C-alpha positions as CSV (number, residue, x, y, z in Angstrom):
1,M,-62.1,-23.7,64.5
2,K,-61.3,-20.5,66.3
3,L,-59.3,-18.0,64.3
4,K,-55.9,-17.0,65.7
5,E,-54.4,-13.6,66.0
6,I,-52.1,-12.8,63.1
7,E,-48.5,-12.3,64.4
8,F,-46.1,-10.2,62.4
9,A,-43.3,-12.0,64.2
10,D,-44.2,-15.0,62.0
11,I,-42.7,-13.2,59.0
12,S,-39.3,-13.4,60.7
13,R,-40.0,-16.9,62.0
14,Y,-40.7,-18.3,58.6
15,R,-38.4,-16.0,56.6
16,G,-36.4,-18.9,55.2
17,E,-39.5,-20.9,54.2
18,L,-40.9,-17.8,52.5
19,M,-37.7,-17.3,50.5
20,G,-37.9,-21.0,49.6
21,A,-41.5,-20.5,48.3
22,A,-40.5,-17.4,46.5
23,I,-37.7,-19.0,44.4
24,L,-40.0,-21.9,43.5
25,F,-42.6,-19.4,42.3
26,I,-39.9,-17.7,40.2
27,I,-38.9,-21.0,38.6
28,L,-42.5,-21.7,37.7
29,F,-42.6,-18.2,36.1
30,H,-39.5,-18.8,34.0
31,V,-40.5,-22.1,32.6
32,G,-41.9,-21.6,29.1
33,L,-45.7,-22.1,28.5
34,S,-47.9,-21.4,25.5
35,R,-50.0,-18.2,25.7
36,S,-53.1,-20.2,24.8
37,D,-52.7,-22.6,27.8
38,A,-55.3,-22.2,30.5
39,F,-52.5,-22.1,33.1
40,F,-50.7,-19.2,31.5
41,G,-52.1,-16.5,33.8
42,L,-51.4,-18.5,36.9
43,R,-47.9,-19.3,35.7
44,R,-47.3,-15.6,35.3
45,M,-48.1,-15.1,38.9
46,G,-44.8,-16.7,39.9
47,N,-43.4,-13.3,39.1
48,V,-44.6,-12.1,42.5
49,G,-41.8,-14.2,44.0
50,V,-39.4,-11.3,43.1
51,D,-41.5,-9.0,45.2
52,L,-41.4,-11.5,48.1
53,F,-37.6,-11.4,47.9
54,F,-37.5,-7.6,47.9
55,F,-39.8,-7.4,50.9
56,L,-38.0,-10.0,52.9
57,S,-34.6,-8.5,52.0
58,G,-35.7,-5.1,53.2
59,M,-37.0,-6.6,56.4
60,G,-33.8,-8.5,57.0
61,L,-31.7,-5.4,56.5
62,W,-33.6,-3.5,59.3
63,F,-32.7,-6.3,61.8
64,S,-29.1,-6.4,60.6
65,W,-28.8,-2.6,60.9
66,L,-30.2,-2.5,64.4
67,K,-27.7,-5.1,65.6
68,M,-24.8,-3.2,64.2
69,P,-25.5,0.3,62.6
70,S,-22.2,0.5,60.9
71,I,-22.1,1.4,57.2
72,T,-18.8,-0.4,56.6
73,H,-20.0,-3.6,58.3
74,F,-23.3,-3.4,56.5
75,Y,-21.8,-3.1,53.0
76,K,-19.2,-5.7,53.7
77,R,-21.7,-8.3,54.7
78,R,-24.0,-7.6,51.8
79,L,-21.1,-7.8,49.2
80,L,-19.7,-11.0,50.7
81,R,-23.1,-12.7,50.4
82,V,-23.9,-11.6,46.9
83,Y,-20.9,-10.5,45.0
84,P,-18.5,-13.5,44.9
85,T,-21.3,-15.8,43.7
86,W,-22.4,-13.2,41.2
87,L,-18.8,-12.8,39.8
88,V,-18.5,-16.6,39.3
89,M,-21.8,-17.0,37.5
90,A,-21.6,-13.8,35.5
91,T,-18.2,-14.9,34.2
92,L,-19.5,-18.3,33.3
93,F,-22.3,-16.8,31.4
94,Y,-20.9,-13.7,29.7
95,L,-17.3,-14.8,28.9
96,P,-18.4,-17.7,26.6
97,D,-20.8,-15.3,25.0
98,Y,-18.0,-12.8,24.4
99,L,-15.7,-15.5,22.9
100,G,-18.6,-16.8,20.7
101,G,-21.6,-15.0,19.3
102,R,-21.4,-11.8,21.4
103,K,-25.1,-11.6,21.9
104,F,-24.6,-9.7,25.2
105,S,-21.1,-8.3,25.4
106,S,-20.1,-6.5,22.3
107,S,-16.6,-5.5,23.4
108,L,-14.0,-6.2,26.1
109,L,-15.2,-3.1,28.0
110,D,-18.8,-4.2,27.7
111,L,-17.8,-7.7,29.0
112,I,-16.1,-6.2,32.1
113,G,-19.1,-4.0,32.7
114,D,-21.5,-7.0,32.4
115,I,-19.5,-9.2,34.7
116,T,-18.8,-6.6,37.4
117,V,-22.1,-4.6,37.6
118,N,-24.3,-5.9,34.8
119,W,-24.3,-2.4,33.4
120,D,-26.3,-3.4,30.3
121,F,-29.3,-3.7,32.5
122,W,-29.0,-0.1,33.4
123,I,-28.2,1.0,29.9
124,H,-30.7,-0.9,27.8
125,D,-32.7,-3.2,30.2
126,E,-30.8,-6.4,29.6
127,L,-32.7,-8.7,31.9
128,T,-30.5,-11.8,32.1
129,F,-29.6,-11.4,35.8
130,W,-31.4,-8.1,36.5
131,Y,-32.2,-8.9,40.1
132,I,-28.5,-8.7,41.1
133,P,-27.7,-5.1,40.0
134,A,-31.1,-4.0,41.3
135,I,-30.7,-5.4,44.8
136,L,-27.1,-4.1,45.0
137,V,-28.3,-0.6,44.3
138,L,-31.1,-1.0,46.9
139,Y,-28.5,-2.2,49.4
140,L,-26.5,1.0,48.7
141,L,-29.6,3.1,49.4
142,A,-30.8,1.2,52.5
143,P,-28.5,2.6,55.2
144,P,-29.3,6.3,54.5
145,Y,-33.0,5.5,54.4
146,M,-32.8,3.5,57.7
147,M,-30.8,6.3,59.4
148,L,-33.4,8.8,58.2
149,I,-36.5,6.9,59.5
150,R,-34.8,6.2,62.8
151,R,-34.4,9.9,63.4
152,H,-37.7,10.9,61.6
153,P,-40.2,8.0,61.5
154,V,-42.6,10.1,59.4
155,Y,-40.3,9.6,56.4
156,R,-41.5,6.0,56.2
157,W,-44.2,7.5,54.0
158,L,-41.6,7.9,51.3
159,A,-42.6,4.4,50.2
160,V,-45.9,6.1,49.0
161,A,-43.8,8.7,47.1
162,M,-42.0,5.8,45.4
163,I,-45.3,4.4,44.1
164,V,-46.1,7.9,42.7
165,W,-42.6,7.8,41.1
166,C,-43.6,4.6,39.2
167,V,-46.6,6.5,37.7
168,V,-44.3,9.4,36.8
169,V,-41.8,7.1,35.0
170,Q,-44.6,5.4,33.0
171,Y,-46.6,8.5,32.0
172,I,-44.5,11.6,32.1
173,T,-42.9,11.5,28.7
174,P,-39.4,13.1,29.3
175,V,-38.9,10.9,32.4
176,H,-40.2,7.8,30.6
177,Q,-37.8,8.4,27.7
178,A,-34.9,8.7,30.0
179,L,-35.7,6.1,32.7
180,G,-38.6,4.0,31.5
181,H,-36.4,1.2,30.1
182,I,-35.7,0.0,33.7
183,E,-39.4,0.1,34.8
184,I,-38.9,-3.4,36.2
185,F,-36.5,-1.9,38.8
186,W,-38.6,1.2,39.7
187,S,-41.8,-0.8,40.2
188,R,-40.0,-3.0,42.8
189,V,-38.5,-0.2,44.8
190,P,-41.6,0.5,46.9
191,I,-42.0,-3.1,48.2
192,F,-38.3,-3.2,49.2
193,F,-38.7,-0.1,51.4
194,I,-42.1,-1.2,52.7
195,G,-40.2,-4.3,53.9
196,I,-37.9,-2.1,55.8
197,N,-40.8,-0.2,57.3
198,C,-42.7,-3.4,58.3
199,A,-39.7,-4.8,60.0
200,E,-40.3,-2.7,63.1
201,W,-43.7,-4.2,63.5
202,V,-42.1,-7.7,63.2
203,R,-39.4,-6.7,65.8
204,Q,-42.1,-5.4,68.2
205,K,-44.1,-8.6,67.7
206,R,-47.2,-6.6,66.7
207,R,-50.5,-8.6,66.2
208,L,-53.6,-8.1,64.3
209,E,-57.0,-9.3,65.7
210,A,-58.2,-12.6,64.4
211,S,-61.0,-11.1,62.4
212,S,-58.5,-9.2,60.2
213,L,-57.9,-12.5,58.4
214,W,-61.0,-11.7,56.3
215,L,-59.6,-8.4,55.2
216,I,-56.3,-10.1,54.3
217,L,-58.1,-12.7,52.3
218,L,-60.1,-10.0,50.5
219,L,-56.9,-8.1,49.5
220,F,-55.2,-11.3,48.3
221,V,-58.2,-12.6,46.3
222,M,-58.9,-9.2,44.7
223,T,-55.3,-8.6,43.6
224,F,-54.5,-12.2,42.7
225,A,-57.6,-12.6,40.6
226,S,-57.1,-9.3,38.9
227,C,-53.6,-10.2,38.0
228,V,-54.5,-13.6,36.7
229,Y,-57.2,-12.1,34.5
230,L,-54.9,-9.4,33.2
231,E,-52.2,-11.9,32.3
232,Q,-54.6,-14.5,30.8
233,N,-56.6,-12.1,28.7
234,L,-54.6,-8.9,28.2
235,H,-51.0,-9.9,28.4
236,G,-48.8,-7.4,26.4
237,R,-51.7,-4.9,26.2
238,F,-51.2,-3.0,29.4
239,P,-48.2,-1.4,31.2
240,L,-46.7,-4.0,33.5
241,F,-46.0,-1.5,36.2
242,L,-49.8,-1.4,36.8
243,E,-49.8,-5.1,37.6
244,R,-46.7,-4.7,39.8
245,M,-48.6,-2.1,41.9
246,L,-51.1,-4.8,42.5
247,Y,-48.3,-7.0,43.6
248,I,-47.7,-4.8,46.6
249,P,-50.9,-5.6,48.5
250,M,-50.7,-9.2,47.0
251,T,-47.2,-9.6,48.5
252,L,-48.2,-8.3,51.9
253,S,-51.4,-10.3,52.2
254,G,-49.8,-13.4,50.6
255,I,-47.0,-13.4,53.1
256,L,-49.4,-13.3,56.1
257,L,-51.5,-16.1,54.5
258,L,-48.4,-18.2,53.9
259,D,-47.3,-17.7,57.5
260,G,-50.7,-19.0,58.6
261,I,-50.3,-22.1,56.4
262,F,-46.8,-22.7,57.6
263,S,-47.9,-22.6,61.2
264,Y,-50.0,-25.8,60.5
265,A,-47.5,-27.4,58.0
266,G,-45.4,-30.5,58.8
267,G,-41.8,-30.1,59.9
268,W,-40.5,-31.8,56.8
269,L,-42.1,-29.3,54.5
270,L,-40.8,-26.3,56.5
271,R,-37.3,-27.8,56.6
272,G,-37.4,-28.4,52.9
273,L,-38.5,-24.9,52.1
274,A,-36.0,-23.3,54.5
275,F,-33.2,-25.4,52.8
276,V,-34.3,-24.2,49.4
277,G,-34.6,-20.6,50.7
278,S,-31.0,-20.8,52.0
279,L,-29.9,-21.5,48.4
280,S,-32.2,-18.9,46.8
281,L,-29.4,-16.7,45.4
282,E,-27.6,-19.6,43.9
283,I,-30.7,-21.1,42.4
284,Y,-31.7,-17.8,40.9
285,L,-28.3,-17.5,39.2
286,I,-28.3,-21.1,38.0
287,H,-31.7,-22.1,36.9
288,A,-32.8,-19.7,34.2
289,Q,-29.6,-19.5,32.1
290,F,-27.8,-22.7,32.8
291,V,-30.6,-25.3,33.3
292,L,-33.8,-24.2,31.7
293,P,-32.5,-23.6,28.2
294,H,-31.4,-27.2,27.9
295,L,-34.8,-28.5,29.3
296,E,-36.8,-26.2,26.9
297,R,-35.2,-28.0,23.9
298,L,-36.6,-31.4,25.0
299,G,-40.2,-30.6,24.2
300,W,-41.4,-31.8,27.6
301,T,-44.7,-30.7,29.3
302,Y,-44.6,-27.7,31.5
303,W,-44.6,-29.6,34.8
304,A,-42.0,-32.0,33.7
305,K,-39.7,-29.1,32.8
306,A,-40.5,-27.3,36.1
307,L,-39.9,-30.2,38.4
308,S,-36.7,-31.2,36.5
309,C,-35.4,-27.6,36.8
310,V,-36.0,-27.7,40.5
311,A,-34.4,-31.1,40.9
312,I,-31.3,-30.1,38.9
313,S,-30.9,-26.6,40.2
314,I,-30.9,-27.3,43.9
315,P,-27.9,-29.7,44.1
316,L,-26.0,-27.4,41.7
317,A,-26.8,-24.4,43.9
318,W,-25.7,-26.3,47.0
319,M,-22.3,-27.1,45.4
320,L,-21.9,-23.5,44.2
321,Q,-22.7,-22.1,47.7
322,H,-20.2,-24.4,49.4
323,A,-17.5,-23.8,46.8
324,I,-17.8,-20.1,47.3
325,A,-17.8,-20.4,51.1
326,F,-14.7,-22.6,50.9
327,I,-12.9,-20.1,48.8
328,L,-13.8,-17.2,51.0
329,K,-12.8,-19.1,54.1
330,R,-9.5,-20.1,52.6
331,N,-8.7,-16.5,51.6
332,T,-9.6,-15.4,55.1
333,I,-7.2,-17.9,56.6
334,C,-4.4,-16.9,54.2
335,K,-4.9,-13.2,55.3
336,I,-4.5,-14.2,58.9
337,F,-1.2,-16.0,58.3
């Protein structure tokens, strides 16, 4: 079989399917599994789904910005997509905790901060919904960065400086003491801005010669195998940011490989993944804190818990998305009249 050229446009063509795959990887990562299990290292690789999301989010922002380079419009669209859903789910999670054991929100002020901006993540690395405050901050930073690189393309190399910053945060003691508690955020910043950088190649429909597939496979196998080994044999004995630096080439090569697989996949699979991808925000907010804790108590096998979590979370996410859309639409109608 003759190898095909690798088209960067496929990243945009299969963006929904990639997001669907990413949230499934994250669910597999969150499902509990014994450290002694032979699948433990592979299960930990589901964590790269977060990096897929950051990359695809950055890429999508570039296209959105080129269509309408308005800061007001940009922030409004981002907030309407994320914030109403976040407020509902954060309230459902943190309010009962505040009224009960107060494991997360120790005071009324703390409760308000957790619900509105999840400030405990920034203060002491409370990871319950960490992706939301992280992506909102990156949304805030994206327009200045995109304006900068449009005027001065050389500043796309800032993504390399962001990788250096991750090393600084880990190993320069004063910086680590002040900012090291949110390493999970810093180590994902580079892939987000790399996503913005790569979006222009996607827009221009750049291609790589067919033989580059072997280089992409080499990068993926090297990084994937290294991460599996680290997790299976050395979990907890190395700084996680080192592994997340490996996630960067793994994410880029993995996306291109998945695009190649999707180009041969059946329509039913692509439609299914795209549907799941369209619910990725809602699934993220629902599955780990509202579904998995109940399944973990049942003593089921790993795959029984994982498949059940997917089966339960998807319809709940669909209902949540449509409920939020109905509320927003109704409020818009009320404003008109």
